[in-house]
TORDREN-117528 format. One record per residue (C-alpha): x, y, z; residue in one letter. Coordinates in steps of 0.02 Angstrom, whole numbers. Layout:
{x = X, y = Y, z = Z, resn = A}
...
***
This chain:
{x = -4685, y = -3265, z = -2194, resn = M}
{x = -4799, y = -3116, z = -2220, resn = A}
{x = -4849, y = -3046, z = -2050, resn = P}
{x = -5005, y = -2937, z = -2038, resn = Q}
{x = -5014, y = -2870, z = -1860, resn = K}
{x = -5194, y = -2811, z = -1872, resn = E}
{x = -5262, y = -2967, z = -1956, resn = S}
{x = -5386, y = -3073, z = -1857, resn = P}
{x = -5333, y = -3228, z = -1953, resn = S}
{x = -5184, y = -3332, z = -2005, resn = A}
{x = -5163, y = -3433, z = -2164, resn = A}
{x = -5048, y = -3577, z = -2208, resn = V}
{x = -5020, y = -3614, z = -2392, resn = L}
{x = -4910, y = -3752, z = -2460, resn = V}
{x = -4871, y = -3750, z = -2646, resn = L}
{x = -4791, y = -3896, z = -2736, resn = V}
{x = -4710, y = -3880, z = -2907, resn = G}
{x = -4817, y = -4017, z = -2983, resn = A}
{x = -4966, y = -4000, z = -3098, resn = G}
{x = -5038, y = -4062, z = -3261, resn = S}
{x = -4886, y = -4005, z = -3361, resn = K}
{x = -4782, y = -4132, z = -3265, resn = Y}
{x = -4888, y = -4278, z = -3324, resn = E}
{x = -4878, y = -4405, z = -3465, resn = T}
{x = -5019, y = -4484, z = -3565, resn = K}
{x = -5026, y = -4625, z = -3438, resn = E}
{x = -5032, y = -4508, z = -3288, resn = T}
{x = -5141, y = -4369, z = -3359, resn = S}
{x = -5252, y = -4310, z = -3216, resn = G}
{x = -5141, y = -4384, z = -3081, resn = M}
{x = -5094, y = -4216, z = -3003, resn = S}
{x = -5277, y = -4172, z = -2979, resn = H}
{x = -5327, y = -4346, z = -2920, resn = F}
{x = -5184, y = -4345, z = -2795, resn = L}
{x = -5248, y = -4180, z = -2726, resn = E}
{x = -5413, y = -4267, z = -2683, resn = H}
{x = -5325, y = -4412, z = -2597, resn = M}
{x = -5241, y = -4299, z = -2469, resn = F}
{x = -5413, y = -4275, z = -2389, resn = F}
{x = -5448, y = -4461, z = -2363, resn = K}
{x = -5358, y = -4500, z = -2203, resn = G}
{x = -5193, y = -4498, z = -2107, resn = T}
{x = -5127, y = -4595, z = -1960, resn = K}
{x = -5176, y = -4451, z = -1845, resn = K}
{x = -5342, y = -4412, z = -1930, resn = R}
{x = -5398, y = -4581, z = -1999, resn = P}
{x = -5536, y = -4527, z = -2118, resn = G}
{x = -5618, y = -4384, z = -2212, resn = T}
{x = -5730, y = -4343, z = -2065, resn = L}
{x = -5584, y = -4323, z = -1945, resn = A}
{x = -5488, y = -4216, z = -2071, resn = I}
{x = -5633, y = -4098, z = -2104, resn = S}
{x = -5692, y = -4089, z = -1923, resn = E}
{x = -5520, y = -4033, z = -1864, resn = A}
{x = -5544, y = -3864, z = -1945, resn = L}
{x = -5734, y = -3859, z = -1948, resn = D}
{x = -5731, y = -3860, z = -1757, resn = R}
{x = -5640, y = -3693, z = -1757, resn = V}
{x = -5731, y = -3614, z = -1905, resn = G}
{x = -5580, y = -3631, z = -2018, resn = G}
{x = -5578, y = -3624, z = -2207, resn = Q}
{x = -5478, y = -3749, z = -2307, resn = Y}
{x = -5461, y = -3820, z = -2481, resn = N}
{x = -5339, y = -3870, z = -2617, resn = A}
{x = -5317, y = -3835, z = -2802, resn = F}
{x = -5223, y = -3902, z = -2952, resn = T}
{x = -5161, y = -3801, z = -3100, resn = S}
{x = -5043, y = -3835, z = -3243, resn = Q}
{x = -4886, y = -3791, z = -3148, resn = E}
{x = -4926, y = -3812, z = -2963, resn = M}
{x = -5038, y = -3892, z = -2833, resn = T}
{x = -5087, y = -3797, z = -2676, resn = G}
{x = -5154, y = -3843, z = -2504, resn = Y}
{x = -5212, y = -3712, z = -2382, resn = W}
{x = -5300, y = -3678, z = -2218, resn = A}
{x = -5358, y = -3512, z = -2144, resn = K}
{x = -5405, y = -3497, z = -1961, resn = V}
{x = -5424, y = -3371, z = -1820, resn = A}
{x = -5250, y = -3307, z = -1778, resn = A}
{x = -5246, y = -3398, z = -1611, resn = S}
{x = -5264, y = -3565, z = -1704, resn = K}
{x = -5118, y = -3540, z = -1823, resn = W}
{x = -5024, y = -3693, z = -1761, resn = E}
{x = -5176, y = -3803, z = -1791, resn = L}
{x = -5176, y = -3748, z = -1974, resn = A}
{x = -4991, y = -3787, z = -1988, resn = L}
{x = -5016, y = -3957, z = -1908, resn = D}
{x = -5166, y = -3996, z = -2019, resn = W}
{x = -5084, y = -3952, z = -2185, resn = V}
{x = -4923, y = -4043, z = -2142, resn = S}
{x = -5020, y = -4196, z = -2084, resn = D}
{x = -5117, y = -4221, z = -2245, resn = I}
{x = -4962, y = -4190, z = -2352, resn = L}
{x = -4841, y = -4303, z = -2259, resn = I}
{x = -4950, y = -4435, z = -2175, resn = N}
{x = -5091, y = -4474, z = -2298, resn = S}
{x = -5126, y = -4661, z = -2314, resn = K}
{x = -5179, y = -4674, z = -2498, resn = F}
{x = -5285, y = -4825, z = -2460, resn = D}
{x = -5320, y = -4930, z = -2615, resn = A}
{x = -5507, y = -4943, z = -2576, resn = A}
{x = -5518, y = -4754, z = -2558, resn = E}
{x = -5432, y = -4730, z = -2726, resn = I}
{x = -5559, y = -4843, z = -2810, resn = E}
{x = -5704, y = -4752, z = -2727, resn = R}
{x = -5636, y = -4580, z = -2773, resn = E}
{x = -5629, y = -4626, z = -2958, resn = K}
{x = -5817, y = -4607, z = -2963, resn = G}
{x = -5806, y = -4436, z = -2880, resn = V}
{x = -5675, y = -4375, z = -3004, resn = I}
{x = -5776, y = -4438, z = -3152, resn = C}
{x = -5928, y = -4343, z = -3088, resn = E}
{x = -5821, y = -4188, z = -3067, resn = E}
{x = -5768, y = -4205, z = -3249, resn = I}
{x = -5951, y = -4226, z = -3300, resn = N}
{x = -5993, y = -4068, z = -3204, resn = M}
{x = -5859, y = -3969, z = -3296, resn = Y}
{x = -5917, y = -4036, z = -3465, resn = Y}
{x = -6095, y = -3984, z = -3422, resn = D}
{x = -6038, y = -3807, z = -3377, resn = T}
{x = -5999, y = -3717, z = -3540, resn = P}
{x = -5934, y = -3560, z = -3453, resn = T}
{x = -5795, y = -3669, z = -3381, resn = R}
{x = -5772, y = -3801, z = -3515, resn = Y}
{x = -5744, y = -3672, z = -3652, resn = V}
{x = -5584, y = -3621, z = -3561, resn = G}
{x = -5523, y = -3801, z = -3569, resn = T}
{x = -5561, y = -3806, z = -3754, resn = L}
{x = -5469, y = -3641, z = -3777, resn = W}
{x = -5307, y = -3713, z = -3707, resn = E}
{x = -5334, y = -3873, z = -3805, resn = K}
{x = -5343, y = -3767, z = -3962, resn = L}
{x = -5185, y = -3671, z = -3918, resn = L}
{x = -5075, y = -3815, z = -3863, resn = Y}
{x = -5147, y = -3973, z = -3938, resn = G}
{x = -5090, y = -4148, z = -3890, resn = D}
{x = -4961, y = -4106, z = -3758, resn = Q}
{x = -4980, y = -4082, z = -3569, resn = P}
{x = -5019, y = -3896, z = -3585, resn = A}
{x = -5167, y = -3940, z = -3697, resn = G}
{x = -5239, y = -4080, z = -3591, resn = W}
{x = -5381, y = -4061, z = -3467, resn = D}
{x = -5307, y = -4038, z = -3292, resn = I}
{x = -5436, y = -4161, z = -3224, resn = A}
{x = -5384, y = -4293, z = -3352, resn = G}
{x = -5504, y = -4407, z = -3446, resn = S}
{x = -5626, y = -4530, z = -3367, resn = K}
{x = -5540, y = -4674, z = -3457, resn = E}
{x = -5367, y = -4636, z = -3390, resn = I}
{x = -5434, y = -4593, z = -3217, resn = I}
{x = -5518, y = -4763, z = -3207, resn = S}
{x = -5352, y = -4850, z = -3242, resn = S}
{x = -5252, y = -4774, z = -3097, resn = F}
{x = -5181, y = -4890, z = -2964, resn = S}
{x = -5110, y = -4864, z = -2791, resn = Q}
{x = -4929, y = -4897, z = -2847, resn = P}
{x = -4947, y = -4759, z = -2978, resn = Q}
{x = -4999, y = -4635, z = -2843, resn = F}
{x = -4854, y = -4681, z = -2731, resn = L}
{x = -4729, y = -4667, z = -2873, resn = K}
{x = -4797, y = -4498, z = -2928, resn = Y}
{x = -4795, y = -4436, z = -2748, resn = L}
{x = -4615, y = -4491, z = -2721, resn = K}
{x = -4558, y = -4409, z = -2884, resn = T}
{x = -4643, y = -4241, z = -2866, resn = H}
{x = -4678, y = -4202, z = -2683, resn = Y}
{x = -4504, y = -4156, z = -2623, resn = Q}
{x = -4429, y = -4017, z = -2520, resn = S}
{x = -4339, y = -3920, z = -2657, resn = A}
{x = -4499, y = -3888, z = -2755, resn = N}
{x = -4610, y = -3850, z = -2606, resn = T}
{x = -4651, y = -3677, z = -2536, resn = I}
{x = -4726, y = -3655, z = -2362, resn = I}
{x = -4803, y = -3483, z = -2342, resn = C}
{x = -4884, y = -3412, z = -2185, resn = L}
{x = -4977, y = -3247, z = -2181, resn = A}
{x = -5084, y = -3150, z = -2059, resn = G}
{x = -5062, y = -3121, z = -1873, resn = K}
{x = -4914, y = -3233, z = -1829, resn = L}
{x = -4795, y = -3263, z = -1684, resn = P}
{x = -4610, y = -3214, z = -1700, resn = P}
{x = -4510, y = -3285, z = -1844, resn = Q}
{x = -4404, y = -3399, z = -1734, resn = K}
{x = -4561, y = -3482, z = -1667, resn = V}
{x = -4627, y = -3508, z = -1844, resn = I}
{x = -4462, y = -3580, z = -1906, resn = E}
{x = -4456, y = -3703, z = -1762, resn = K}
{x = -4635, y = -3761, z = -1790, resn = K}
{x = -4615, y = -3776, z = -1979, resn = V}
{x = -4462, y = -3884, z = -1951, resn = G}
{x = -4558, y = -3989, z = -1827, resn = Q}
{x = -4709, y = -4017, z = -1937, resn = Y}
{x = -4627, y = -4027, z = -2108, resn = F}
{x = -4460, y = -4105, z = -2064, resn = G}
{x = -4512, y = -4273, z = -2135, resn = A}
{x = -4543, y = -4204, z = -2310, resn = L}
{x = -4438, y = -4300, z = -2434, resn = S}
{x = -4280, y = -4214, z = -2493, resn = G}
{x = -4251, y = -4192, z = -2679, resn = G}
{x = -4278, y = -4079, z = -2828, resn = E}
{x = -4448, y = -4143, z = -2884, resn = G}
{x = -4503, y = -4192, z = -3058, resn = G}
{x = -4474, y = -4105, z = -3223, resn = K}
{x = -4594, y = -4040, z = -3354, resn = K}
{x = -4570, y = -4032, z = -3541, resn = L}
{x = -4561, y = -3862, z = -3625, resn = A}
{x = -4721, y = -3814, z = -3715, resn = V}
{x = -4713, y = -3816, z = -3904, resn = L}
{x = -4804, y = -3674, z = -3991, resn = E}
{x = -4831, y = -3669, z = -4177, resn = K}
{x = -4960, y = -3566, z = -4271, resn = Q}
{x = -4958, y = -3487, z = -4443, resn = S}
{x = -5142, y = -3442, z = -4468, resn = Q}
{x = -5301, y = -3411, z = -4367, resn = P}
{x = -5363, y = -3570, z = -4281, resn = E}
{x = -5540, y = -3622, z = -4235, resn = L}
{x = -5618, y = -3756, z = -4124, resn = L}
{x = -5808, y = -3779, z = -4125, resn = V}
{x = -5883, y = -3897, z = -3995, resn = H}
{x = -6061, y = -3948, z = -4039, resn = Y}
{x = -6183, y = -3943, z = -3894, resn = K}
{x = -6369, y = -3900, z = -3885, resn = K}
{x = -6362, y = -3742, z = -3782, resn = T}
{x = -6467, y = -3585, z = -3762, resn = D}
{x = -6308, y = -3481, z = -3768, resn = Q}
{x = -6148, y = -3487, z = -3868, resn = T}
{x = -5997, y = -3476, z = -3754, resn = H}
{x = -5837, y = -3420, z = -3836, resn = L}
{x = -5655, y = -3382, z = -3803, resn = C}
{x = -5576, y = -3267, z = -3932, resn = L}
{x = -5398, y = -3208, z = -3912, resn = G}
{x = -5215, y = -3217, z = -3956, resn = V}
{x = -5052, y = -3296, z = -3902, resn = R}
{x = -4952, y = -3174, z = -3798, resn = A}
{x = -4817, y = -3169, z = -3663, resn = Y}
{x = -4756, y = -3281, z = -3524, resn = D}
{x = -4727, y = -3244, z = -3340, resn = L}
{x = -4551, y = -3180, z = -3368, resn = H}
{x = -4580, y = -3069, z = -3519, resn = H}
{x = -4534, y = -2885, z = -3491, resn = P}
{x = -4699, y = -2829, z = -3573, resn = D}
{x = -4812, y = -2932, z = -3461, resn = R}
{x = -4872, y = -2780, z = -3361, resn = F}
{x = -4915, y = -2689, z = -3522, resn = I}
{x = -5017, y = -2840, z = -3571, resn = L}
{x = -5115, y = -2833, z = -3407, resn = S}
{x = -5160, y = -2651, z = -3436, resn = I}
{x = -5219, y = -2691, z = -3613, resn = L}
{x = -5331, y = -2828, z = -3545, resn = A}
{x = -5404, y = -2711, z = -3414, resn = A}
{x = -5443, y = -2579, z = -3546, resn = I}
{x = -5521, y = -2706, z = -3663, resn = L}
{x = -5627, y = -2807, z = -3543, resn = G}
{x = -5565, y = -2805, z = -3364, resn = G}
{x = -5691, y = -2683, z = -3289, resn = M}
{x = -5875, y = -2638, z = -3301, resn = M}
{x = -5818, y = -2477, z = -3387, resn = S}
{x = -5702, y = -2569, z = -3507, resn = S}
{x = -5722, y = -2555, z = -3695, resn = R}
{x = -5794, y = -2727, z = -3726, resn = L}
{x = -5914, y = -2721, z = -3579, resn = F}
{x = -5984, y = -2557, z = -3642, resn = I}
{x = -5990, y = -2604, z = -3826, resn = S}
{x = -6042, y = -2788, z = -3817, resn = V}
{x = -6158, y = -2783, z = -3667, resn = R}
{x = -6218, y = -2605, z = -3639, resn = E}
{x = -6231, y = -2538, z = -3817, resn = K}
{x = -6267, y = -2695, z = -3917, resn = K}
{x = -6351, y = -2801, z = -3782, resn = G}
{x = -6265, y = -2958, z = -3846, resn = L}
{x = -6203, y = -3035, z = -3684, resn = A}
{x = -6232, y = -3041, z = -3498, resn = Y}
{x = -6049, y = -3076, z = -3464, resn = Y}
{x = -5900, y = -3023, z = -3568, resn = V}
{x = -5725, y = -3010, z = -3498, resn = R}
{x = -5544, y = -3003, z = -3554, resn = T}
{x = -5402, y = -3079, z = -3455, resn = A}
{x = -5223, y = -3137, z = -3474, resn = T}
{x = -5139, y = -3299, z = -3424, resn = E}
{x = -4952, y = -3301, z = -3398, resn = K}
{x = -4871, y = -3471, z = -3372, resn = Y}
{x = -4684, y = -3494, z = -3351, resn = T}
{x = -4661, y = -3531, z = -3537, resn = D}
{x = -4819, y = -3474, z = -3627, resn = T}
{x = -4956, y = -3344, z = -3613, resn = G}
{x = -5111, y = -3273, z = -3695, resn = Y}
{x = -5243, y = -3137, z = -3692, resn = L}
{x = -5422, y = -3196, z = -3712, resn = V}
{x = -5598, y = -3124, z = -3713, resn = T}
{x = -5737, y = -3238, z = -3653, resn = Q}
{x = -5923, y = -3208, z = -3676, resn = A}
{x = -6091, y = -3296, z = -3674, resn = G}
{x = -6211, y = -3237, z = -3811, resn = V}
{x = -6374, y = -3285, z = -3893, resn = T}
{x = -6340, y = -3417, z = -4024, resn = N}
{x = -6399, y = -3312, z = -4170, resn = D}
{x = -6289, y = -3167, z = -4113, resn = K}
{x = -6126, y = -3263, z = -4101, resn = A}
{x = -6056, y = -3194, z = -4263, resn = E}
{x = -6101, y = -3016, z = -4217, resn = E}
{x = -6016, y = -3036, z = -4048, resn = A}
{x = -5857, y = -3104, z = -4128, resn = I}
{x = -5853, y = -2958, z = -4248, resn = E}
{x = -5877, y = -2835, z = -4105, resn = A}
{x = -5731, y = -2910, z = -4008, resn = I}
{x = -5617, y = -2909, z = -4160, resn = L}
{x = -5667, y = -2728, z = -4195, resn = F}
{x = -5601, y = -2678, z = -4023, resn = E}
{x = -5442, y = -2777, z = -4051, resn = Y}
{x = -5411, y = -2683, z = -4214, resn = R}
{x = -5458, y = -2516, z = -4140, resn = K}
{x = -5335, y = -2530, z = -3995, resn = I}
{x = -5197, y = -2561, z = -4124, resn = C}
{x = -5244, y = -2418, z = -4239, resn = D}
{x = -5278, y = -2277, z = -4115, resn = K}
{x = -5175, y = -2227, z = -3965, resn = K}
{x = -5269, y = -2248, z = -3802, resn = I}
{x = -5313, y = -2082, z = -3717, resn = P}
{x = -5212, y = -2039, z = -3562, resn = A}
{x = -5365, y = -2037, z = -3449, resn = A}
{x = -5415, y = -2213, z = -3502, resn = E}
{x = -5239, y = -2277, z = -3470, resn = I}
{x = -5235, y = -2197, z = -3298, resn = Q}
{x = -5404, y = -2275, z = -3256, resn = K}
{x = -5338, y = -2448, z = -3300, resn = A}
{x = -5179, y = -2422, z = -3198, resn = K}
{x = -5277, y = -2362, z = -3047, resn = D}
{x = -5396, y = -2509, z = -3066, resn = Y}
{x = -5256, y = -2638, z = -3065, resn = L}
{x = -5168, y = -2556, z = -2917, resn = I}
{x = -5327, y = -2535, z = -2816, resn = G}
{x = -5390, y = -2709, z = -2856, resn = N}
{x = -5225, y = -2784, z = -2799, resn = T}
{x = -5224, y = -2688, z = -2636, resn = L}
{x = -5401, y = -2743, z = -2595, resn = L}
{x = -5361, y = -2925, z = -2633, resn = A}
{x = -5208, y = -2924, z = -2521, resn = L}
{x = -5307, y = -2870, z = -2368, resn = E}
{x = -5337, y = -3053, z = -2325, resn = T}
{x = -5206, y = -3173, z = -2259, resn = A}
{x = -5243, y = -3312, z = -2385, resn = D}
{x = -5229, y = -3196, z = -2535, resn = E}
{x = -5066, y = -3123, z = -2470, resn = L}
{x = -4996, y = -3298, z = -2448, resn = A}
{x = -5046, y = -3338, z = -2628, resn = S}
{x = -4970, y = -3176, z = -2695, resn = W}
{x = -4801, y = -3216, z = -2618, resn = L}
{x = -4800, y = -3405, z = -2633, resn = G}
{x = -4848, y = -3413, z = -2816, resn = M}
{x = -4713, y = -3288, z = -2865, resn = Q}
{x = -4584, y = -3390, z = -2770, resn = E}
{x = -4629, y = -3560, z = -2839, resn = I}
{x = -4650, y = -3503, z = -3020, resn = L}
{x = -4509, y = -3377, z = -3038, resn = S}
{x = -4402, y = -3394, z = -2879, resn = S}
{x = -4414, y = -3205, z = -2863, resn = R}
{x = -4539, y = -3102, z = -2765, resn = I}
{x = -4585, y = -2926, z = -2820, resn = L}
{x = -4662, y = -2816, z = -2685, resn = T}
{x = -4822, y = -2722, z = -2720, resn = T}
{x = -4723, y = -2561, z = -2737, resn = N}
{x = -4609, y = -2641, z = -2868, resn = Q}
{x = -4758, y = -2705, z = -2966, resn = V}
{x = -4850, y = -2540, z = -2955, resn = F}
{x = -4696, y = -2446, z = -3015, resn = A}
{x = -4692, y = -2556, z = -3171, resn = K}
{x = -4877, y = -2525, z = -3201, resn = I}
{x = -4859, y = -2337, z = -3179, resn = K}
{x = -4714, y = -2331, z = -3303, resn = A}
{x = -4818, y = -2397, z = -3449, resn = V}
{x = -4849, y = -2269, z = -3586, resn = S}
{x = -4975, y = -2252, z = -3729, resn = A}
{x = -4835, y = -2296, z = -3850, resn = A}
{x = -4798, y = -2455, z = -3751, resn = D}
{x = -4980, y = -2508, z = -3759, resn = L}
{x = -4993, y = -2479, z = -3946, resn = Q}
{x = -4830, y = -2571, z = -3978, resn = R}
{x = -4886, y = -2724, z = -3881, resn = V}
{x = -5061, y = -2720, z = -3957, resn = A}
{x = -4987, y = -2721, z = -4132, resn = R}
{x = -4871, y = -2863, z = -4083, resn = D}
{x = -5004, y = -2980, z = -4014, resn = I}
{x = -5156, y = -2938, z = -4119, resn = F}
{x = -5100, y = -3022, z = -4279, resn = Q}
{x = -5197, y = -3151, z = -4382, resn = P}
{x = -5069, y = -3289, z = -4357, resn = Q}
{x = -5090, y = -3274, z = -4168, resn = K}
{x = -5281, y = -3272, z = -4169, resn = L}
{x = -5385, y = -3415, z = -4095, resn = N}
{x = -5570, y = -3447, z = -4067, resn = L}
{x = -5647, y = -3587, z = -3963, resn = A}
{x = -5835, y = -3597, z = -3943, resn = L}
{x = -5973, y = -3708, z = -3877, resn = I}
{x = -6144, y = -3702, z = -3958, resn = G}
{x = -6269, y = -3788, z = -4073, resn = P}
{x = -6159, y = -3775, z = -4228, resn = F}
{x = -6102, y = -3916, z = -4341, resn = K}
{x = -6028, y = -3806, z = -4476, resn = E}
{x = -5880, y = -3695, z = -4437, resn = K}
{x = -5851, y = -3609, z = -4604, resn = E}
{x = -5951, y = -3454, z = -4556, resn = K}
{x = -5840, y = -3428, z = -4405, resn = F}
{x = -5680, y = -3458, z = -4502, resn = E}
{x = -5725, y = -3314, z = -4618, resn = K}
{x = -5733, y = -3194, z = -4471, resn = L}
{x = -5558, y = -3226, z = -4404, resn = L}
{x = -5469, y = -3078, z = -4478, resn = K}
{x = -5372, y = -2934, z = -4401, resn = L}
***
């Protein structure tokens, strides 16, 4: 629970420790497909219309998402309707029918969703980036699966996957916003979620990482822009240097005043969007810069990004620039946590991924403690040729010219 006395809303978020990393070749895409099926009807709300109208009638917001390591279901409503949100989320998770005809119909929807992602280079290049990093293992597969495998799914497969993974010991129920007393919440959660299957949930295989030289993936597509992801393998969710990594990413490309935004966009005019971010899974992590550039400027953009990677290793970052990045991360976090749904995510995701929740003050203390020497040490550790990767989408059939650029 995360009470916010002044909030006008309440949010219910349920996170299940099941995602694409828990899948096999035969079930690739099942976690995401299953997420869709929870919106198709329950005994109480027999179809999609009844499920959506329940919250539409009160102006609620609701959705679900699937990632590599979790699946989430949430509803956000006016504070007075908090119990409706709890009822609604529990109903779809515990009482969904998984009708065989609905499964067959939804296959077409999922395939069109996959087509949409493939037709959106700004999104698809991120999928290719993780494919490049992790290859033919669950961490390297598309979360949505492939159209061929999706088309083969049957109702018994869904029921088996559900029974294996959706269990009490790997499920987090998080409520945030303006809430009644804790005893009332506990009673209602027990009432609505008491039928959730007991058990530990499924297991995922550890990710295998192996790289000894720069790696490149070029996806040919007739586009007006080249979309690229250029970055390095880095740290996982538990690594002691993960906060240092976040500050590095902010300095490089996390803000409009960041180094890459100023150099690549403002000074060189190469891109409309350029950004650097980190991803920290439970067993792997990376830092990546993504940009969309004119096709004939792709090489120049790659060189500009690599120049900033080298520079941040060679020269200590000025104190004022470090302080700006720290203040940015702290301020950005505080603004995000104003809303009930974001606060629920902040707490719930920490709990389900690490079984430990750091308060904002604890996180901010770790950010404030980072020094210029820490940043240079981490930069020199991650920005090495054997950790470098480039994935790009554009009208290129030859990749040799890009291979020549991958040097640090």
